[in-house]
N, C-alpha and C positions, 0 to 999 in steps of 0.2 A: 429473616433472610429474603431478599428479593433481587432479581437481576434479569439478564437476558440469555437466551440460547439462540444458536444459529439454526435457521430453518432451511435456507437455500442460498446458493451463490450463482454468480454469472460473471462473465468476463468478455472483453472484446479487444482484439489486436488488429491494427491496420493490416491491409492486405500486402502492402509493399514491404518486402524484406530487404534489409541492407546487410550484406555479409562483410566479414573482415576483408575479403578479397576486393570488395567494392571500395573500401576505405584505402586499400593499397594504391588505388588510382587517384586518390584525393590528397592524402598527406603522406609524409615519410613514416610509414609503419608497415607492419607485416602481420599476417595471421598468427604466426608463432609468438610474436611479441605481445599481441593482445591476449591470446589464450593463456600464455604463461603467467601474465601479471594480473589478469582479471577473471579468467574462466569464460569469457564471452566469445561466442562464435558468430552470432547474428543478432539483429534487433529489428523492430518494426517501426516504420515512420509513416505518418499520415501523408496521403496524396489525394489529388482530385477533390472529391466532395467530402472526404473524411475530415473530421474535426473533433475537438474535445467533446462537444455536445453530442455528436452522433455516436461516439464511443460509449459515453455514459448511458445514452438511451438504449443502446444494444445490450450492454451489460445488465442494466436495470430490468429490462423486459425479460431477459432470460431468468433472472432471479425470481421475479414475480411469477412467471409461468411455472417454474420448477416448484416454487413454494405453494402454488395454488391460492395465492392471496389476491383479492380484488384491490385495485389501487385505492378504492374508496376507504379501505381499512387502514391505510397508512397514516400514522400520526406524526411521524418525524422523517425528514429526508435531509441527509447531510452529505456533502461532497468535499472530501479532502483533496486539495489541489493547490498548485502555485502557477498553473498555466492555463487557466480557464479562457474561454473564447472572449469574454467581456470582463472588464474590471467591475462593471455592474450592468445588468443584473447578474446575480449569482447563478451558477449553473443549476443549483438545486431549485431555484425559482423557475427556471425554464423547464426542468423536469416536472414540476408541479403542473404546469400547463399541458405539456405534451403527454404525460402519463395519466392525467385526470385525477390527481389527488384533490381532496377537498381543500377549500380556500383557507381553512384554519389549520392546515398542516404546517408544522414548524419546518421551515426550509432555509438553509443557509450553507455557504461554503466556509471552510476553515483551512488555514495554512500552518501546518507544523512540519512542512517539508516531508522527508521520507518517513517520519513518525506519524504523519497526519491521519492515516486510516485508523490506527489504534487510538489516537486522541479522539477521533470521531466516534468510535465504538463506545468509549467511556462516556462521551457527551450524550450520545443517544440513550445509553442506559439511564443516565440521570434525568434526561428530559422525558422519557417514556413513563417514568414513575408518576409524573403529574399530568401526562397527556390523556386526552379523551380516548384515543385509539392506541392500542398497545403494540403496534407493529412499526418497525422502522426500516428504511432502506438506507444503508450506509455504503458510500462509494469512495474509492480512491481512483483518481484519474489524472493523467498527465499527457501533454504533447510537448515533450522536452526537445523535440527536433526544432521547435520554434526559437529556443533560447540557447542554441549551440553555436560556438565559433568553429566553423569547419576548417579553420587554419590552425587550430590548437589541437595537436595530436594527442595531448595528454588528457583531454576531456571529451572530444567529439566522438570517440569510439565507445564511450562508456554508457551512453544513454539511449533509451527507446521510448516509444509511445504506447499507451494502452489504458484500459480501464477495468476495474474489478468492482463487483457489487456483492453485498451481503444483506440478506433479509433476516432480521432478527425479531424476536418476540419477547416482551417483558411480562413476567408473571411474579406474583408474590412468593410462589414456591420454587422459583428458579434461583440458582446460586449467583452471587455477584461474580463479575469477571475479574475482580481483585486487581484493578488497573494500577499500574505504577507509571507515573508520568514525571518528566523533569526536563530541565534545560540548563545549559552552561553558556549563557548569552555570549554570542560571538558573531560579529559581522565581517570577519576577515577570511576565515579559512574555507568557507563555502558560501558563496554569495552570488546574487544576480542583481545588478543595479536597476533601480526603478525608472519609471517614466521621467523624461526630462532631467536626468541626472548628469547629462553631458558626456556620457560614455555608453557604449552599447549594452543593451540588456541581454547579456549572455552569461553563461555559467563560468564562474572563476572558482577554482578549487586548489587548495594547498594539499596535495595528495598525502604526504607523510603525516601531516597534522591530523587529517581526517582518519587515516588508518589507526594512529595511536589512540584517538578518541574512541573509535568504533570497537576495537578489540578489548577495551576496558569497559565501555558502557553496555555493550550487548550482553555479555555473560552476567554482569552485575545486575542488570535489570531483570533478566530471566530468573535469577536466584531470588530476587526480592518478590517477584510475583508468586513463585512457588511457596515461599515462606509465608506470604500474606494469605495465600489460599490454604495453608496448612497441609501441604503435600510435599513429597520429595520429587526431584526432577525425574526419577525413574518412573513415577506414576503418570507422567505426561505421555500421551499416546503419540503426539506429533508436534514438532516445533516448526512454526512457519516464520522464518527469519527474513528480514528485508534483504533483497537480492542486490546488494551494492557491489560486491566484489567477492569472488570465491575464496580468495586468500583470507579476507576478513572472516568469512564464515568458518573456514577451516580452523583458524586460530581460536575463534570463540568457542566452537564445538569442543575442541581439545581442552580448553580451559574449564568448560562446564563438565567434562567427563561423561557426556551422554553418548548414546549409540548414534554414530553418524548416519545410520540408515533411517533414523527418525528425523533427520535434518536435511534431507535432499531438497534441492531447489530446481529452478528453471532458468537461471541466469544465462545459460549457454545459448538459449534462443530468444530471450526477451531483453537482455541487458538490464541496466538499472532504470526502472520506471518510477522511481521516487514514491510518492504516495500510493501509486497503483500497484506497487510491487507485492505487498503482502496479500491484498485481496485477489490479484491475478493468480498467484501461487496457490492460495487457499482454494480457489475454484478448480484449478487443475487437479489438485489432490482429491477434492470431492468427486470430480467427474471420473477420475481414474480408480476410485474406490480405495484410495490410500487414507482418506479420512471418512469415517463411517459414523452412523448414528450412535450416540453415547460416548464418542471419543472426546477426550480433553485435549484441546489444541492451544499451545502456548505461542502467541504471536508477539514478535518484538520488532519494532522499527527504531531507526536511529538516523540522524542526518543533520541538515542545515539547522542552525539555531544557536548552539548545537543542542538538539533535542533527542530525547529517547522516550520510548513508551512500550509497555508490555501489558498483556492481558491474557487471562486464561478463559478461553471461549469453549463452552461445551456444545456439542451438536445435539439437537433435539432428537428424541426417539420418535420414529413414525410420523 
C-alpha cells in the first residue's frame, strides 16, 4: 500500500464581491430567483492587478507556509484549470519560477473542468511514486469571470473566481486515495468555444441536462470510492463536494443517505468556481476546524466533459 495524505491547504478569493443585487442591475434577474434555484448569494471576481496567476501564488504560499515545507522539497506541481492566464506557459511552470521549485520539478496544468482538482490529486499520487521528492502542490484555480456572457442570465450569475491549493506527501505506508475517474464525452451541454472558432469564448450550458447528469454521477462516484476503499459512507468524516448548485448537492446527499451536516458547503459566498471549488471548500473546512488531522475526506467533482472524479483523502496527523 502506498499513497498520499493531506498536509496543508490554502486558498485565495479576489477582493471584489459581486452580489445578487449587483446582477439585478445588469440582467433580468433577482436575488430570490438566484438563491432559490442555485443557493448562491455572492461571488468574487478578479479586478485590478488580480489574475489567475496571482490567485495561485497566494493559495500556494499559504499551503507551503502552513505545511512548513521548503519549496525545494516539492517534486510535483499541478494546476487544474480551464482559465489560465496563458495558453502557454502553463501556470504550474510560472509557479515553479515564482516559488523557487527545483528545475526538475514536474509541472503542468490539466483540464478536466470541475472535476479537475480531483483528477490532479490522483495524477500527483501516481507521479510522486516515481519522483525524487515526495511532496506535491496540487491546485485548482479559475477566473471564470473572463468567460462569462453578461447578457445570459442563466449562466452569468452562477460563476466566480478563486484558487485553492493542497500540499500532499507520498509515502509507502500511506493509503491510496482510491480515486474513481471517468467521463461521458459531451461537447454540447457544457462548453466554451476555443480560440478562433468564430464564436465568443464564453460559457454555454444546458442547465437541465447538466442537472440530470450531476445528480446521477455525484452519488454514484462517491459510493464507488467508498467501495474501492473498503469502507462505508458512514465512516467518512467529511464530504467535500463540487459547489455547482445547492439543489444538485441536496439531491445527491439525499440519494447517498448520509448526514447533511457532513456535506455543508460554501456556494452561498463563492458560487461555482469549477476546478477551484473543491480545494477552496477544503481549505475553509480545514481553517474552521471542521476537517481535522486523521479525518477521512471524500472529495467529488463533476462537470464539463462530462467528467466525474472522486477520491478519499486522509489528513496527516501532526
